N, C-alpha and C positions, 0 to 999 in steps of 0.2 A: 425560410426560417433557419437561423443559425443553429448549429449543433452545440450541445453543452456537455462538458465532462466535469465531474466532481472528483477531486484528488485530495485525499487526506495525507497529512504529513508532507506538505509540499514545500517546506522551507529548506530542504537539503536532500542530497542523495538521489535515490530513484524517483521520489516524488517531485522534486524540482526538475529533474530531467524530463519527466513526463509532462510537466506544465509547459516547459519550453517546446517540446515536440508537438504537442497538440495546439499550442498557440501559433506556431509557425504554419500549421495545417489549417488555421482559420477557425478553430473551435473557440467558443466562449468558455470561460473557466470559472468554476467555483473551487477555490483553493482554501484549505484549512491547515492550521498549525498552531503551535503554542507560542511561537516567537513573533510578536506583533511587528517588530521592526523589519525582520527578514521578509515577512509576508507582504508588508506594505511595499517594500523595495521591489520585490518580485512582481507584484501587481503593476506598479508604475512602469517598470522596465518593459514588461511584455505587452502592456496596452499601447505604450508609445511606439514600440518597434513593429508590432503586428497589427495594430488597428482593430483589436478585439475588445470585448468587454470582460471584466473580471470582477467577481464578487469574492472578497477576501474575508474569511470568518476566523476569528481567533478563539480557540477553545482546545481543551484536552479531551481526546476521545474517551479517556477513562471516566469522564464525568458525564453520567447519563443525562442528568438534567440539562447540562450545557449543550449536549448533542441535540436533545429534543428542542431546546429553545432556539437553536440556530437553524436546524434542518427540517424539523417537522412542520414548520409553517413558513416556508420560503415565499418571497414575493412571487406573484403569478408569472412574471417574465422569466423566472429562474427555475420553474418547476418541471420543465420538459427536459429532464436529464436523460441523455442517451447512454452515457457511460459512467459508471462508478468505479474508481480505482481505490480499493481499500489498501492503502500503502502504509499508513501509520503503524509503526511497530518498533520493537527494540529488543536487545539482549542486555541483561544487567548481571555482571559477574560471570566468572567461569570457574566455579568451585566444585569440589567433590560434594556429593549429595549431603553427607553428614556435616560438612563445614559451611554449607551455603547459608546465605542471609534470607530470612523469611520475607523481608521487605522487598528484596530483589525478585523473589518468586511472585509476590503479589503484584508488583509493578508490571512484570512480563505478562502475567495472566490477564490483568485488568486492561492492558493496552492491546496485546496481540489477539486476545480472544473476546473479551467483553466489549472492547472498543469497536472491533469489527462488527459485532452483533448489533450494538447500539446504532451505529451509522447505517448499516444495511436496513434495519427495521424502520428507521426514520425516512430513508430514501425510497424504499420499495413501493409505497403507495403511489408515487408519481409514475413509476415505470408500469405498475399494474394498470393505472388509468390510461396510459398510452398503448398498452398491450404490446410493449416491446422494451428492450433495454439490454445492456451488457454489463455484468458485474465482473470485475477482475480483482481477485484476492491475491495478495502477495504472500506466498508461503515461503518455503525454504527447503533446501536439500536436508536440513535438520528435521523436517517434517516427514522425511522418507526413511531416515536411518539415524539411530541414536548414537552419539559419540561420548567419549569420556568427558566429564565435567559439563556436559550439555544439558543433562537431566530436565529441568523444568522449561528451559527455553525450547528444547526439542518437543516436550509435551505440548507446549503452546502452539507450535507449528504443525504437529500431528493433528491438533484440534482444528486448525485452519483447513487442513486437508479434508478432514471429515465433514466440517461445516460446508465446505465448497461442494462436496459430493451431495450432501443433503439439500443444499440450495438448488443444485442443478436438477435434481429429481423433482422437488416440490414446485419449482417455478416454471417447469416446462409448459404447464397449462396457461401461463401468462405470456408465452413467447419471449421469455427472458433468458439470455445466454449467460453462462457462468464459466469463467476461465480461471484456473489456478496456475500461477506462475511461481516456480520454485527455483530461485537462484542459488548458486554456490557462492564462492567468495567474490564479493563486490567491494571495491575500494571506495568507501564513502566514510561518513562519520560513525558508521555502525560500530566498528571495533573500538574507537575512542570512547564512545558512550559505554560500551560493554566493560571496558577497563577503567571507567570513571576518570577519564582525562589523562591516563598514563600513555603518552604518545609512543614511548619505546615499545611497550607491550603491543599496542595497536599496530604499529608498523611491522613488528615481528610476525603478526598473523599472516602476512602475505609473502614471507620468505620463501623463495623457490618457485613463486607463482607470478604469472602476469595476470593479475585479477581482472574480472569483469569491471566495467564502469556503469554508473547510473544510466548513461546514454545507451549502452548495450541493452539493458533491460527495457528502457523506454522504447527503443526501436522494436523490440520483440512484442511488447504490449500493444504498440500501435498497429503492428502487422495483424495481430490476433483480432483487433477490433475493426479492421477494415475489410474483413472477409465478407462474402455474400451472406445475406440473412439466414440462408439454410445451412450455413457451415459454422461449427463451433469447435475450437480447440479446447478440449476439456481440461487437460492437465499437461503441463510442460515443465520439464527439468532442464535448466541451462547452467552449465559450468564453464569455467575457463579450461583451456586445453590440458593444462597440467593437473587438473583436479578430477579424479575418477569418481569420488563420492564426497562424504563429509570430511 
C-alpha cells in the first residue's frame, strides 16, 4: 500500500517544495491551496514525472465549512494518511501595534491558527483509526521570540508552538507523532505577501543574508518523518547561518 502525505498551502514555497520532495520519494499526495490553476499544474507535473497519484483540493483553510467538506469525508482510498504537513500560513503587514490593520490581524489568526486547527481536526480521525501518524506543524522563529512590528504574526506562531505541544501530549495515546518546524528567513513568496506585493520591501528583507529555501525546509521535514517509529523530533528551529534569531 502506498503512503499518503497531505500538504496544505502546496501552491508555492515550502508547501510546493514538500510536494516535490515526497512525490520523488514515491508518496501519493493530497495537496490543498487557494489557487486552482497552480494546484492543477503541480498535480499534472508531479503525476507525470513521478508516476504517483495526487488528489488536489481547492479551498482556503480559513473556511471551516470548506475544510470539513473536503477533508472530513475523503474517499476511502485517500483516508490512510501517514503524514499531515500543516504548512498553510502567512504574514500580513509589518506595522507597529497601534498602527496595524485589524483585517491583517484577523487574516493571520484565521489562517495560521484556526486553519491549522480546522485541518488537524478533520484529518485526525483517519490517523486515530490507523493508530499511527505524523503531524508536522510549520511554526517560525517568530513563535520563539517577539520582534518589533511582529506583534500578532508572532502571537499566531506562538500559538502554533503551544498547539503543537498540546497535540503532542494528547495524541501520545494514539501513537501519533507531532513535530514543530520553526524556520527563520526563507526566501519564498512570504515577504511579498506580507508587504502586499511591494517587491522592493520584500527583497530588502533578505539583505545581508543568504536565506533558506523552501527545499531546505522540505529536506528537514522529510528527514523528521523518515525516522524509526519510536523516534520523534518534537521541536526544531532552523535558520540560515547569518541569522542568530528573529
